[in-house]
N, C-alpha and C positions, 0 to 999 in steps of 0.2 A: 439131680439135674445135670445134663452134660455141660462141661465147662464152657464151651464157646457160646452155646445158646443162652446159658445162664448169664454170661457177661453181656450179651446183647440186650437181654431184658433189663439188666442193671443200667446199661447205657440209655435205653429207651425211657426208662422210668426215673432218670437221674434227678431232675428238678424241674419245677414248674416255673414258667415265666410269669412274673407278677406285674410287669409294667407293660400295659397296652394302651394305645390311643383309642379314641372313641370309635374309630372305624377298624381297629385291629392292626393298623400299620405302625411298626415300631419306629419308623424314621420320620413320622409326621407329628409335629407338635404345634398347637395354636400359638404359643408364645415361647420365647427362648429364655431359659433360666439356667445359669451355670449350676452344675451338680452332677451327681451320679444318676444313671438311668433308673436305678432301683434303690430303695431304702435298705434292702437286705438281699443277699445272694445266698443260695443254698446249693450244695453239690453233694452227691453220694460218692463216698470213697471207701476203700478197704481200710482195714485197721492198720496195716503196715504200708507206708508210702515211701518209695525210693527217693533218694536224693536227686534233685533237679526235675522231678516229675511235675508236669503242668496240671493244674487242677481245674481252673476256670478262668474266665476273663471278665473283668469289670469294665463297664463303659462309663466314660465321663464326657459330658458335653460342656465345652467352654464357650459356646455361641460363636466362636471364631477360632481359626487355626492358631494355636499358641504352642510354643515350644517351652513355655515356662512352667508346665505342670509337673510336679514331682509326687511320687507315691511313697508311702511308708506304712508299716504295720506295727501293732503293739506286741506282736509275737515274733521273736527272733527266728523261729523255725520256718517262717514264711516270708517271702519277699515279692514285690510287685515290679514288673518291668514297666518301661515307659509306655508300652502299648496296652497296659492294664492286665497282662497275664500274671496270674498268681502261681508260684512254684515253690517247691520246698528247697531249703538251703542245705538240708542234710537228711539222713534217714530218720523218718518220724514214725513213732508208734502211738496210736491214739487209744488210751486205755478205756475210755467210756464210749457211750453210744454216739456222742457228738462232741465237737469242739467249736468254739466261737472265738473270733478275734476281730479287731477293728482295722479297717483300711482308711487311711487319711490321704486326701489329695490336697496339695497346697501350691499356691502360685508364689514363686520366690520373688516376683516383682511387686505384686500388690499385697503379698502376705495373707491373702484370703485362704480359708481352709474349709474343706467339706469332708464329711465322714459317712461311711456305710458299714454294715455288719455282714460278715461272711460266716455261714454255718456249714460245717462239714459233718454229714451224717454217715455213721459207720453201719454197713450192711453185712450181717453174718450170712454164712451159707445156708443155715436152716431157714433164715428169713427169706432167702431167695427162693427156696423150695416151697415154703408155705405160701409166699405171694404168688408163685406160679400156679399152685393148685387152686388158690382162691380165685385167681384170675380166669381159670378155665370155666368157671360158672358164668362169667359175664362176657367172655371173648368168644368170638366165632371160631370155629375149627380152622377156617382159612387163615386166620391171623396166627394161630399157633403153629401152622405148618410153614410159616415164612422162614427162609434161610437165615443163617446167623448174621450175614452182612447186610440185611435189609433194614432200612430205617423207616419207621412209620411216624413221621412228624405230625401228620394230621389225623387225629382220633375223633370219632363221633360216636355217641352213645344214645340208646333209645330208652326213655324213661317208661315206667309202667303205664302211663296214661297215653302213650303213643306220641308224645311230643319229643322232638329232637333238641337237645341242648349241647351246644359246642363247648368243649372243654378248652382250657388254656393251652396255648401252643407249647410243645416240648422244647426244652433248651437242649440243642444238639451238642454233645461234647466235641471238642476239637478232634480233627482227623490228622494223625501223625503220618508223615511220609518221609522215609530216610533219603538223605541226599546221596548222589552218585550211584543210584540204583542201576544195575546193568540190564534191567528189563526182563522179559521182552516187553515192548511197548506196542500199543497202549496197554497199560496195566490198570486193572480195575481196582478202584478204591472202596466204593460203597454203592449200595443200591437204595434209591429213594422211592417210596411208594405212598400213595394216598389210599385210605380204605374205601374211597368212592370209586376206585378203578373197577370194582366189580359191578357197578351200576352204569357208568358211562365210560367212554373212551377218553383217556387223559393223555395230554402231551406234557412232557417234562422239559425244562430248560434251566440253564444256570447263567448268571450274569456276574460281572465284576472283573477285577484285575486278574488276568490269567485266563479268562474265558472270552469275553467280548471286548476287553480293554487290554492295551499293551501291558505285558507281553501277551500276544494273542495265542489262543488255542493251546495253552499249556494243559488245560483241563477241558474235557467235553463230556457230554451226557447223552445216553441213548434216549431219544424223546419218547419211546414207547415203553421200554422196560425200566427206565429210570436209573440205569447203571451209569455211574460216573467214573471216568478214566483219567489217568495222567498220561500224557503223550510223550514225555521225554524225561531224561534224568534231571533231578532238582539240584540246585546249588544254593546252600543256605547262606553262603557269603554274598551271593548276588541278591537273594530275597529270602527272608526267614519265614514269612507267613503270607497267607492269602486269605482274603475275606470274600466269599462268594454268597450269592443268594439263589436259592432254588425256587422255581416257579412251577405251578401246576395249573393248566388251563384245559378247557374242553376243546372239541374239534372246531368250534367256532371262535376260539380265542378268548372266550370268557373265562375270567378268573374263577377257579374252583376252590382254591385254598389261598390263604395268605402266604406271602413269601417267607421262606425260612432262611435264617443265617447259617452259613457253613464256614467254619474256621479250619483252615488247613495249615499245619505247622510242619516245617521241614526239619527233620531230626538231624542234628549235627553229627558229622563224622570227622575224625581226626585226619584231615587232608591238607593241613597248612602248617608249615614250620614256623616257629617264632622268628620274627625279623627284627634285628636291632635298628634303632632309629639312625645311628651312625655306626660305620664300620670301625672307626677309630675314635676313641674318647681320650681327651686330654684333661688331666687333673694335676693337682699339686698338693704337697703337704710339707709343713715345716720340718726341718731336721730336728731331731730330739723330741718329737711329739710323743705324748704318752699313748699307751694302748687304748683303743677305742676312739681315736680321733677320726672324725669324718674326713674322707678324701674326695669322693665323687659318687655319682649315681649313674648307672647304665640302665637303659630301658629297652626292652624288646616287646613287640606287639604280636599277638597271635590272632589271625583272622577268624579262628574257630570260636565257638560259643564260649564266652568267658565264664558262664555260670556252670559249665561242665568241665570235666577234667581235660577235655580236648583243648580248651583255651586257657587253662591255668598253667602259667609259666613259672618255672623255678630256675634260680641262677646258682652257679658254682664256679670257682676259680679252677682252671685246668692246670696252668703253669705260671710260674713267676721267674723272671730273669732280670738281673742275676739273683742267685739264691744266697745273698749275703746281706747282713750277717746271719740271716736265718732263711730257710726255704719257705717259711710261712710268715711273711711280714704283714700280709694283708688278709682279710676275710671279707666275704660278701654276704649280705642279707639275702637269703634265698628267695624271698617274696618281693621285696622292694627294690633290690639291685643296688643298695647302698654299700659302697666299699669303705671299710674302716681299717685302721691299723690294729694289728693284733699282737705285735711284739715291739719291744723297745730296741733302740740302737740305730735309728735312722741318722746317718751322718753324711752330709753333702760332700764333705771333703774326701770321703771314701767311695760312695755310690751317689751319683747325681741323678740317675733316672732308672726307673723300674718299668719293665714291660710285662703286663699281666694279660693272659688269655682268659676271657670269661665265656662260659657256655650257658646258653638258655635252652631249657627243655620243657616241652609241654607234658600233658598227662601228669601234672603235679611233680615233674622231675623224674618220672619213672624212665630210667635209661633203657629198659627192655622194650617198652611199648611206645614211649614218647618220641617226638621228632625234635631234633636239636639244631642249633646254629651257634656260631661263635663270633666274638668281636674282640678287638684289642684295646686295652686300656693302658695309656702311657702316663705314668705318674712321675712328675718332676719333684725332686726333693729341693725345696727352696731353702735359701741360706738364711741363717740367723746369726747374729753377732756373738758367736760362741768362742771366738779366737781373738784375744786382744793383740794389738800390734806390739812388736818387740823390736828394739834397736839391734842392729847387727854388730854393734860395738858398744863398749861401755863408755869410751871417751872419744872425742873428736877435737881437732885443732884447726886453726885458721889464722890468717894474717891480713891486716888491713892498713893502708896508709892513712895518716890523719887527714882530716878535712875532706874526706871523700864520702859521698852518699850513693845509695842504690848500687852498692857493690856486694856481690855474693861472697861471703867469707868462707863458708863451709857447707858441704852437702851431707845431710843426715839420712842414712839408709835404714829402712825398717822392713820387717817381714810380717805378712798377715796372710793366714791360710784361708780367709773367707773369700767370697766371690769377688774377683777383681772388678774395679770400677763401679762398685756399689757403695751405698752408705756404710755397710758393714766393713768395707775395705779401705775407703778413703780416710787418709790420716789427717789429724788436726794436731798441730804442734803449738806449744806455748812454753814461754820462759818462766820458770818458777822463781829463780833467784839469780843474782849476779848482775842485773842491769836495772838499777833503780831509776836511772834517768831516761830510760827508754831509747837507747841508741840503736837497738837491734830488734828485728822481728823475724819470724820464721814463716815462710810461705811454702805451700805445698805444690809440687809439680804434679799437674793432673794426669800425666802419662806414667811417670815412674813412681809416683807416690813418695818421692824423696822430699826431705825438708831442706829448704834453701835459707840459710842464715844470712840475712841481708841487713846492711847498714842503712838506717833511715834517718839518723841524726849524726852530724859530724862528731867525730871523736878527736880529742886533743892529746897529743903525745905528752905535752907538758903537764897535763892533768892526770891522765890515766895511760900507763904504758901497757897494761894487759887487763883482760876481763876473764873471769871464771864464771861461766853460765851453767845453770842446771835446767835442763829441758825435759819436757814430758810429752808423750804422744798418746793420742786416743783416736777413736773413730767418730765419724759424724753421727752414727746411730749408737745408742747406749748398748752396753753389753747385755746379753740375755740374762734372764733371771738365774741366779746361782753362779754366774761366772765372775771371777775376781780378776783385778788388774795384775799383770805380771811384774816381777821385779825388773825385768828387762825393758819396761816401758819408760824408764827414765835413764838419762845419760848426762855426761858432763861435756862442755864445749869450752876449750881454751882459745882465746883470741888475743893475738899479739898486735900491738899498734906500732907502726914504724914511723920514725920522724922524717919530715920533709921540710925543705926551706920555705918558710912562710913569709909573706910580704910584710914589710913594716906598715904600721898604721898610725894615723894621727888620732890621739885620744879624743880630741874635740874636733870633729870634722864639721865643716861649715862654721868656722870660728868667726865670731862677729866682734869687731872693735869699733869705738867711736873716736872721731878726731875732727878738729877744725880743718877746713880747707885752707889752702894757701901755705901750709907748712913748708919750710925751705927744703931744698934738695939735700939729701944725706941724713935726714932725720930718721932715727931708729924707731920703728913702730912696735915691734914685738919679736919674740923668738918663737917661731912656729916649728916645733920639734916633733919627730915621730918616734914610735916605740917599736922595737923588734921583738915579736913574740917568741922567737927562738932563744930561750934563756940558756940553753945548753950549748949554744954556738957563739963563738966570739967573732962578731961581724960588725963592720963599720957601715954607717949610713951616710949617703951623699944626697944633697938637696939640689933641686933645680926647678926653674920655672917651666910650667906646662902651658899656662894661659895667662897673659897679661895684656889685655886689649889695647890700653893706652901706653904701655911700656913705662909705667910710673914707678915700678918697684924693683928692688934687687933682693936676693936671698943669699946668705952665706952658705956655701956648699958644705961646710963642715958642721956648723952648729944650728943652722936654720934661722939666723937672725935676719929680719926683713927691714930694709931701709928704703927711703924714697929716692927715686932716680929723677924725679921731676916734681914740679909743683902740682899738688892735687887741686883740681878745679871742680867744684860741685856742679857748675853750670855746663860741664862738658857733655858731649853726646854719648859718652861711654857710661854715664851715670844713669841708673834706673832706680827711681824712688829714693834718691839721695844715697844709694849704695853702689860702691864699686866692688867688683868681684874678680878675684884672681885665683888660679889653681896651681898648686905646687906638687912636685914629685919627689918621693923619698925612696931611694933604691939601696939595697944592701949589696954586699960583695960575695954572696953565697954562690953555690954551683947547683943548679943554674941561678943567676941573680933574680931577685924578686923585688917588686916595687909596689908602692901604694900612693894614693893621691890624697891631697887635702885641699879644702877650699877655704880661702880667707875672704871675709866680707868686711869692708870698711865703710862705716856710716859716716859721711862727711857732714859736719855741722856748718851751716851757712854763716858767712861773714859779709859785711857790706862792702863788696868789692866791685859792684857794678852800678854806674850812674844811670838814672832814668833817661829814657828816650822819649821825645815828644811825638805824639801821633795826633792827626795825620801829618804827612809831609807836605801836602799841597791842598788847596781848597780855593773857593771863589766866593766873592761877596759883591753886593751891589755898590755902585759908586756913591749912593746916598745912604745915610744911616737909617736905623729904625725899620729897615725892611727885612734884613736877615743878619744872622751872626754865625760865627764858626765855633763849633764845639771841639774842644781840644782835651786830650788826656795824655797819660804817660805810661810806658811799659818798662818794667824793671826785671832783670833776669834773676835777682835775688828773691828770697822768700821772706815772709813776715818774721820778724818786725823790721826788716831792712827795706821795706817798700813804702807804700802810702801810709798816711795821707801825704800828697804831694803839694808843693808850693810852686805856683806859676807866677812869673813876673817878667816885665819888660826891662831890658837894660837901659841905663841912663844915657848911654852914648851909643849911637848919635842921638841928639835931642829930638830929631824929627820922628823917631819911633814912638816915643811917649806922646808927642804932639798929635800924631795922626791916629794912633791906636790905643786901645785900652783893653784890660783883661778883667773879667768879672768871675769870681770864684763861685762855683756851684756846690761842690762837696769836696771831700778829701781826694777824689780821683779825677774830677772833671772841672773845667772852667770854660768861659766863653771869650773869644776874641772878636772885637767889633771896632768900627770906626769911631774915633772921638770927634772928628770934624764933620761938618754938614755935607761936604762934597769932596770926593777925591777922584782925580782924573783916571780914566780907564787905563789899565795896564797891569803888569805883573810886578809884585813887590815882594822882596825878601824880608820877612819879619822875624827877627831873632827873639826867642823866648827862653828864659832861664827856668829849668825845672829842678827842684831839690826834693830828695826823698827824706824818710824819717829814720834813717839808720843812725848808728852811733859809732863813729862820727858820721854826720850826714854827707852825702855826695850830691853834687849838682852837675848839670850839663846844660850848655847853651845850644839849642837846636834852632834851625832855620825852617820856617814854614813858608812855602811859596803861595802867596795870596793873589788870585786873579781878580782884579776889580773891573767890573763891566756894567754897562747900562742894563737896567732890568725893566721888564714889563710890569703890568699892574699886579701880577701874581708873585712877583719877586724873583722871576727866572731871568737869566741873561738872554738878551736877544741875539740873533745870528750876527748882525753887524757889530753889535757890541762885543760879542765873543771874538770876532776877527780883530776889532780894534784893540781889544785887550791883549791879543796875541802880539801887537807891536806894529801893525800895518796902518799907514796913514790913509786919508781919504783919497789922495791922488793915486796911490798904488791900487786901491780898490777899483777906481774908475778905469785905470789902464787894464786891469785884469778883465773887467767886464767887456771892454771894447775888443780885446783879443778874442774873447769867446764868441762875440757876434760875428766878427770877420770870418772865423773858422767855420761857423755854421753856414754863412752865405756861400763860401767856396764849395762846400759839399753840395748845396742845393743846385748851384749852377752846373756842376759836373753831372748830376743826375739828369737835369733837363737836356743837356747836350747829348747824353747817351740815348735818351728816348727819341730825340729827333733823328739821330743817325740810324737807329734801327728802323724807323718808319720809312726813311728814304730808300733804304736797301730793299724793303719789301715792295715798294711801288715802282721799281725800275722795270722798263719794258724788256721783253725777250728780243734777242738778236736775230732770230730766224723768222722770216716772213711766213705767214700761214700759207700763202700761195705756192711757196717753194717746197712744201712737205711732200716727200716722195715715198712715204711709208704707206703700204697698201692696206695692211690690216694689223691687228694686235695678235701676237703669237702667244699661245697659251702652252706653257710647259708644265704639264701635270703628271708626268710619268717619272718614276724612279727606277733606278737600276734593279736588276734581278739577282744581285749578289755577285759572287766571284765569277760565276759562269758568264755573266753579262759584261765583264770588264775587259773584253778582248779589244783593246784600242791599239792603234798604230802610234806609239809614242814617238816615232821619228818625226812626225809633223810638228812636235813641240820642241824639237832640238834645233840648234843653230847649224845650218848646213856648212860643211867644210869647203865645198866648191861654190864660189860666188859668181860663176860665169852666167848662169841663168838670170841672175839679178842684174849684172852689168849690161846684158844685151837687151833688157827691156826698154821699150820706148818711153819717152817722157810722158808723164800723165798716167802711165800704166803701172808704175811702181807702187807697191803697197807701202804706205807711209808708216805702217807699224813695224816694218822690218828694221833690222839693225843698220845704222848708217855705215856707209862704205868709206874708207879712207883711213889715214893714219889716226890711231887712237892715242890720246895722251896717256902718259904713264902716271899712275897714282901709287902712292905708298901702299904696301901690302898690309892688310888689316891683320892684326894679331888674332890667331885662332882661339886661344884660351886666355881670357883676360886675367890680370892679376887680381886676386880677391880684394886687395886693399885699394885698388884704383879702378873700381867698377864704374864710377861716375865719369872718369876721363875716357874710359873705353866706350861708353855709350855716346858721349859727345863726339868723339873722333869718328865713330861709325856714322853718325848723322851727317857730319861735314862731308865725308867721302861719298855718301849716297847723294847728297845735294849737288856735288860737283862732277858726278859721273854721268856724261850724256848717253852712255850705252846702257845704263841701268834702267830696266822697264819699271813703271810704265813711261813711255815717251810722251812728251808734252805735244802731242799732235793728234790729228783726227785718225781714229782707228777704224779702218774699213774691214769688216768681218766677211764681206762677200763682194766680189767684183761684179758690178752691174753696168759696166761700160763707162766710157769717159764722158766728160761734160755734165757731171752731176750738179743739179741745181741746189742741192742741199748745202747750206752754209755751215760754218763752224758753230758748234754749240758748246765749245769749251768755256765760253765766258758766262754761261748760264749759272746762276746762283739761286739757291732755294733756302728757305728757313722755315722752321716749324714754329717759330715764336712770332708774336705780333699779329696785327691784322693784315690780311692779304686780299687784294681785289682780283677776283677771277672773272670779271666781265669780259676781258679780252678773249676768253675761250670761245665766245660766240662768233668771233671773226675768223676762226681757224678752219671753218668748214664743217661738213656733216660728220666727219670722223670724230670730232671732239664735242659733238652735240650732247652726248651722255654726260661728259665731264662738266660741260657748261650748265646742264640741268642740275647736276649735283652740287656744284660749288658757286656758280654764277648767278644764282637766283636773287641774291641781294635782299633787299627789304620787301620785294614783291612776295616772297615766300612767307 
């Protein structure tokens, strides 16, 4: 059998479709049930199958578009793509006539699983020939004469009884089209025919993506001959496969055959280089890492088919810089891109960074046929604490004055080759020995990493003149495994203490002593001495007072003995809670001198040195007894037991005291003073009372209480008259005072009445001008204002006094304007001071007022002012005597007699009670 026609028959008789709907349509199902479209799939294959060859495609229906379906097989020689295409993973040789394996589909979300069986039948060449010869008996000659690229998907057979039975549809193997074909286009792919085309005219068509769906017209078919073409070059990276359906209809459009599925796969070509995800990769690895330590992963993607050699990328390291300590410090996994160390000797202190050029090549790394690309991997060698810090010197020294804190005594310098300013480099200092009392600490300078030996507790020269410290340095981070501390990590520090002049101090500061008050002047209280801490200096101490509020004390400047300079009084205002406080100063004669203070507190014990005082000092009582009494008590400046209970008594002399008054004891602190007789004349009485305290010996005091005796009302309160009488005024004096008050009020009333009458007479006075002599024609209304500076062009000469008076002197009598300045000799008046003295401003005003009153030439003149000459013989009289007032009642009825010109005013003001 010729090779090509034989293969065509093998393709045509590949396998039968076993899943058909009731009407023969593969895409129509009455109900949706997830699963494979067939329970088993069968395909005819050759005994030797090349790697990556596509065998068939399984269909899985999930009832809805789902991306969660995954396929797997139980035979490692075969794999299933996500679209259901089964292909070989390597070159496969099938020794027997067939092989079977299971394909499983599972949903990784719901974890449901479905299975189907795939059978691969092996067809030998002899079988091909025998089948062809056997088929010649049943096939028409026309079928055998079909060209090798003609597909007969629709086969019909005649049984011996003349009945036609339609066979199952052929499963058409996929059509492979290489990408990037140079044409010419259109390029024929295959011819599709139905065996009914010998009986009727059939029209062929194809539908699907690439035909009548975008991308449009990638494939087309000759409707008469059934030849299908590809119209342009394919790009597998744009679309890897196409699913079309072939249709056969008659001239009337009636379906002649059921639609047939056509699968077209674009064969991949190596037309894409591997592309790294990043052009530069950054990674790190610890120094001293062992060989095989993971560093980083580089990844390159190839757009070609990853199941073929075109998309299989392999990696290799091209160069490494620097090549120290070895030119091959790293290696890369050719398939995964993992970079790992391959040699020991990574030392950050020598090489901190490596630059590695990585190459990715497809065609499984074949440099002759594959396409390549490169990327850069920068590998940082990270620091580990493999270098302990070391002192630059074995001993250090310093000096510190005594009694000083927060002083840096010495600077300790170290050297550390690890990465600066990292925990592996930062130094930590500690004192191992030589400072049991904790006088020193070592702080780290964050910039220089030096150790600053600092005094944190005062040192005393008299106690320690020097310190020998042993210090140790380490890092914040622990040393790496296997690294030991250096002998140079410890050092000695010698610190010398210098002596300074220290101030004397009082061993018992705030010294408290107890003493009775009232000790005589010059009494020695105690010796308040200070101690000089400088034992190795021969110095003298001098004492002086620093604070003595009452100036009661003296101190001996040499030995510090304190004596009294005055009597100590516990009741003084300088005493607080029975304690008197004074401060003294002790100074040495050092260079420079130093001084210290001490406080002495004297607790004064009370003695009975204050007699009680009677309280209150004055009071009042009714002139008759049994109405009220006076409560009396006493106040004593001393404290218990030198105070109450008190004894209150009246003196025996004069005898009238005990005759008129009596004292009743209430308790130890209070008593009552009351009248003994039934009546005592109102007045003020001085009643002496003797008060005695309970001290030892007791003290007494005679105090006077002023008692005001007055008549009282029924409530026991003094009346007003009684209070006055008690103040010492007699009845005659009281009457005289009342008469004076009445006379004063009468005079005020008469003055007010006189002022009211005078005001009324002034308002009712008639006008001097007769209404018939009114010469005014109308009322002038001045309602215009100036227009600014442009409208101020006045002749100011009319307002000035003329120097030539001839025109005035020549005027006839009666024609002179009476507002002109009088002619004749003018009296001489004293010149007014221009600038008054600030201290005599009142005299200046009074003097100016007198001058204005006595100057006849000073305007305004007391005469009739004629503002316009209207001829002689004016009948208008003088109105200078008119007077008006805005206060009081005014009768305006006389306006009615002034003529029609005043009718409006008469209507407004003269209506009287008629309105």
